[in-house]
N, C-alpha and C positions, 0 to 999 in steps of 0.2 A: 476491584475496579470493574468498570463498565467500560465495553466498546463497541463502537460500531463499525463495521467493516464496509466500504464501498468500493466495489468490481465493476470491471466492464465485460469481463471474460469467463475464461473457465474456472477462475480462482482456485489455482493450486495452492498459493500460500494460504489464502482462506483456507482449506481443505487442512493445511499442516497445523496451524492454529485451532480448529474444529477438532484436531486428534490431538494435540497437545492437552488441549481444555480436559476432552474426553477420560484422555489417560491420567491424568491429575498432575502431568508435569508442568502446567500452566494454571495458577490460582487467579481466575476472573470470570469473568461474564461474557460472552457475547450477547448484546443486546439485539442486535437486529443485522440485518447485512441490505446494502442499498445499492441498487444500482441506476447505471445512465440510460439506458435501454431493455427494453424487453425481451426474454429468449436467453438469458445468460446463463449458461451453465453455473456459474457462481451463487446465484439463487437458488437455483435448484439444488445445489451441495448443501444450503443452509436450510430449507426446506426438510429434506432428508434427514438432518441434523434435528429437526424441532425448533429452528432459530426463525424467530420473526425475519419476512423476507419483506421489502418494498422496491418500485418502481418509480423512480421521479426522471421520465422517458424525456432526454434531451429534445425531442425534435417534435413533443408536442407544445411547445414555447418559441412565441414568435419573439423573442426577445432573451437573449442569454442573462440578463439581468433576471427576469421573472424565473426562470428557471434554476439560478442561483439561491432565490429567495424562497423558491419550493424545497430545493434541497437541505436549505439551511434549518428551515422550521421541520423538514421532517425529521433531519437526523435529531436535533436541538429535544425532540418529542419524547427522545429515549434514554434523556440524559447520559451522555456517556462522560465519562472521564477524558478518554481520549479517543479519535478517530483515526481509522486507519486505513490509510488507500492501498489496498493490495489489487495493482492492476487495473486502478481507476483511468481510463484515458479523457479526463475530463479535467482544465482547468479551472479551479475554484475561484470566485471573485473574493472580494475585499470583505465583503459582508458575511462570507461563511468564514472566512481566517478570523475576521474580530469576534466571532460569537463562541470560537475555539481557539482562545489564543492560546498557542505555544503547544497544542494538544492535538495538531491534526498531523501526523507521522506518515512518511512517503518513504517508500524503498527505492533505490535505482540500481541500476547493472554497471555501477562502474565505482573506481573512490574518488570519491566529489574531493575537490574541486574540479579535476580532471575530467574530461570529458560528459558534460553535462547536457539535457536534450534528449530527446526522444531514440537515438540511435547509439547508446554509451558503446555498445557491447562493437557494434560496425565499426564508431570511430576511433575505439582503443586497437581493434585487429590494424585499419589501415594506417594508423600512428606508427605502429610496430613495436609497443609496451611488452615488456616481459612476464608481467604482473599487471591484472586487475581484479576486477574483485567485486563487492556490493557494498552499499551504503546504507543506513537506516538515518532520516532525519528527521527534524520539524520544518513542514511545507510552513511557505513564507510566499508570498506574494511574485517575487524573482522564479526565474526557470533553474530549481536546482540549486537553489541558494542556503538554503537556511539551514539552521544548528545543526553539525552533523553530533548524532548519537553513538553510532557504532558503526564500524567496517569489519571486514571479511576480507581476505587476499585469495586472487585463486591464479595460479601460472598460467602464464597461455603457452601451448604448447604449437610444439613447429608445423605440425598439421592440421589446427584447430582452423573450423570454419566459425561465422559467425552462430550457427544452430550448434556447433559442438560446443563453444566456449559458452555461450548462452546458457546451455544446459548444467551445463556443473555450475555457473554462476548462480543459478535459481535455487540449485541444492542450497549450496552457502549462506543463500538471500533468504530460505525462508528457517534455517537455523540462526541466524542473525536475527530475524523479526522475531522469533516466540523469546529467546536470551532477551532482547532489548524490551519485550513485554515484561517477560518476569523481571527483570530489576524494576522498570515502571510502576507494576502491581505492590513491590514491597517497598518503594517511597512512599511517607505521609502524603495526603491530601487535602 
């Protein structure tokens, strides 16, 4: 199985996948790592691991549709079985989703359908839940509305802050992403 990973920041989930592939715990090929802007540590991580990297800089395009088309072409050039959003902070357009139907994976730091959107951890804390967690799903045109592939629960502690809770969720999220990719890699294509 071949994947392309998209990042916008440090790429900590990406590093977990790189480590799992390197150790033999995950049998797949990371064909490339792409970013939406220059200077992301995620692309530096890929270079250090000998993985092709690319940038389709959102700020270089006057129209979102043009950026989306360029991103779609670039990702497709690597012929991935799946595309993994790993902290990729851009909403892709319908053309991208159509190019990779049911093959664009996303992670979210909450137990969807609860607390969708950019502030899942903060919203869960504000609501007062006793458990939250993370979700791996197939991304669709909605905001965190795609089919759920896997979830993992994280207890909310009485003294949790958004930062402490999010760090514990990230640990579960990395493991859940790797396990989901492992399962997908075993399915016939």
